[in-house]
N, C-alpha and C positions, 0 to 999 in steps of 0.2 A: 459568387466565386471566393470571397475572402471566408466564409465560412467554413467551405467545403475543403480549403487549404488549411485552416487551422484544424480542422476534425482529422485530415491526413499527417500533420506535423506529432497531433496527441497521438495517434493510432501508431505510428510507425517509431515515436519516443518511448511509449509503455511497451511494446510488444518486441521490438527488433534492435533498438541502438543500445540498450543498456541490458540487454540480457548477459547471464555469466555462461560461460561453457555450459551448453548441455549437460557435459558428463558429470561437471561439479553443481550442477541445479541440485538445492535441495527444498522439499514443500514446506520446512518445521525449521524457523530459526527466530533468535530474539532480537530485542532493538529495546535501547533507552527510552525511558519515556516520564516526565516529569508533570504530575498536577498539584494541584496546590502547594507548589514548590518542594514536593516532596519525592526524590527519585524513586523510579520502578525499573522493573525489568518484566516486559510482556512480551509472551510467547506467540510468533505468528506463524497462523497455516495458510499456505498458500490456498485458495479453492477453484478450481478453473469454472470458469463459466462457458456457456453456450456458445457465446459471441466473440471468444477467444482473448475478451477482456479478462484477465485474471482478478479475483478478489482476496481480502485477505481479512481473514480472520483473527482475532485479536482477544487475549486470553493474560488473566491477570490472575496469578496463585491457582490458575487451574479454571476461571471462572468466564466466560466471556463476557466482553467488556463493549464490543463492537465489532465490526464487517466495514472495511474500507474498499471502494476501489477507484484506481486512476482512471477518469474519464474525460478524452480529451485535454489531457496535460494536468489536468485538477482533482486534486483528491475530493472525493465526496463518500459520507455516510451513509450507508445502505440502512443500518440498524445500530443503535447506541444511544447516548448522552453527553456524546462528547459535545465542547465546542468548537465553533471553528479553527481558533486559535491552538485548540489539542489536535484535532484532524490534520491540520496542516504538518505541526510539530512530526504525529505518528508517520505522517505520509513523507514527510523527509524522513525520516529515521529509515525508511520500509526502501526508500530509495537507494538510502546510503547503504545497506546491507544489500541491495540485489547489484549493485555496479560492483561489490568489491572481487 
């Protein structure tokens, strides 16, 4: 039962509790990102999925560098070459943007 409750909490957190007003939502935004000590601004595009958990395509200078998804409260990389620390950093920046 604990696993199920954890899943429910993650699902609700991702999909309902921290959503902006739908009238104000945009599927494009920018977030700050630091890699190897260098600051960047990434362009993020929300990509809806068939299971109602959005994925986020992240671009640097117009080039795709990764795609992330928040699954059961944990940010995961679907593709790309970011390390776990960078995935967390980027996920937190996306969370911050989504709660504005």
